[in-house]
Phi, psi and omega in degrees: 000123177268151188236137178243131179235121172283145173222156181136220180233141177302165183067031180243015179094014185290327177291326176298310181293322176301314181298324178293313180295325182293346176290337180278131179297338181286345187237127174255112185232077181286163177296136189280133172267004176057053186303311186292314183290332179281314190268342178302313179290343183267357185304327179303337178303325191264007180056226183274104184282000171290340173283127186301319181298318178294319181293322177296323175298319177296316178303313180302315183289319180294318178298318179297320178302315180294320180296336180265006183305136182299332170255102188297142170283163179278052175199128185273335184208133178271136175285102184300322181296319179293320177299318179299318180298327183282343180280118181285339177207166182275076181222150179300319181297325177293320178295318176304308180297320183298317181295314181292316182290325176297316179299316180296319181295325178296335180255015177056036180262150180274336183238138167256133184236127177250125182266003182295097184298330181296347178292357171303334181267006177240030183303318181300316178294318182298331184272352183293152173064022173069028180293324177050063179289157169276131179257132172247109180265105180255120179231152183227150176313122185300333179288328173288325175299320178298317177302318183290316180297325181300331183260350185276157180285342182254166167082179178290160184238334178272141185299331177301311182287323178295320180296319179298312180297313182300313180299315181301315181294318182291321179299317179296318180296320179291329175294318178297320179303324180286338185264332189266137176303146184301333181287355178239012183226122181236124181250133179217137176272139178304320179303317179291323180299320184269340181259339180223054193300310185298318179298316180297315182294321177296319179296320180293319178296321176299317180300317183279342185077027179248142181290133176289143177223128180303343179299340178300328180285346180257025182310325186293345177270353187282154177301320182297315181293317180296317179297316180294316180299326180280349185266359180179139182300325184288353177250013188300331183292347179293346179272002181240160171298167181306130177270099192287345178254022184275059178210166184056032179291335182298334182298332179254332189264340178254142173287162177300324179298316178296318178297320179297317178299312182300315184288331175297327181273315192234017180301320179296324180287321175304313181295320181297331181265005175092012177266152180272162176236160183238359180240163177270062188299333182290342181270353185276152177280169175295153176293139178279163178297326178294319178296315182297318178298319179296316180295323178299314180296317179295321179297317179299314181294320180294322178296316178296319179297320180297317179295318182293330181263000185296151176304127184298325179295318176303313183295321179297318180295331182273347186303311183301316180290320179297319180295321179294320178297322177298321176300315181294318180295323177294323176297319179295317180297314181297322179293316180296320180295317180297317180295321180294319185295327186253006182283000000 
């Protein structure tokens, strides 16, 4: 089983590209439950996972987490015993691979594809044990990413925080590019994906060794795209053909002040990736502690406002998984409190 891993930052067109790849029978690309970024911080709950009983508890919880994904996978229940058999060792990364490869095998696919862009920060784990995944680095102008995050139910909301995250993710992706053989690393700009779609998809299929099929361009008719579009407002565009002018939105949607903040933080990264800048960011001073505190407060308020104004249907779909995560976090809190109390 070959493995494909997207890297970069969310709100960069990754669901669009995932839906296109998922049209190929050779590739199983389900909506991501972000297994590694969610469960890595929760591992202390399970104590020493080299112990089989503890590892089985982790398997149960991760499988349940995936089963509660707001965009359902084409499987209602994971066979825990089979997942355990597929794990070569008692490690979270093995469990991650086992779930994806098992899912792909159930659909007779040659490739398992994970769209969790945050896995850019788990490169070391992804490379362990000779798995050798194919990396697809999809990047979008960070200022357009900021526009998208501002309207999304997830993520940071102030341009200061979005710029920090975007810059951090791109630097990590570019570091991976320097380490990975060219035959396992494919870089694509969102702008090229939406303006020269067929060429990009053919190039990507050549890279993967998978046959190109024009059905990839009809992703919006697929069950997966329709299901995803109905599962959240921020994925609504998956029900439409490619929106070819969906770029440079920041020119109208961000104030000059916001653009200036973004470029002061990530202007060097924008330039490194071939994007232009409009401010003299190199001449600006460092942000003061008062400015950062103000942005932190604004970000907090904007996040709360976004949740309060969010589509009720979106929130209902996320409730089961959110409730389960709260249970896990409470277990972590109680465990940490107990260890602190008796240390």
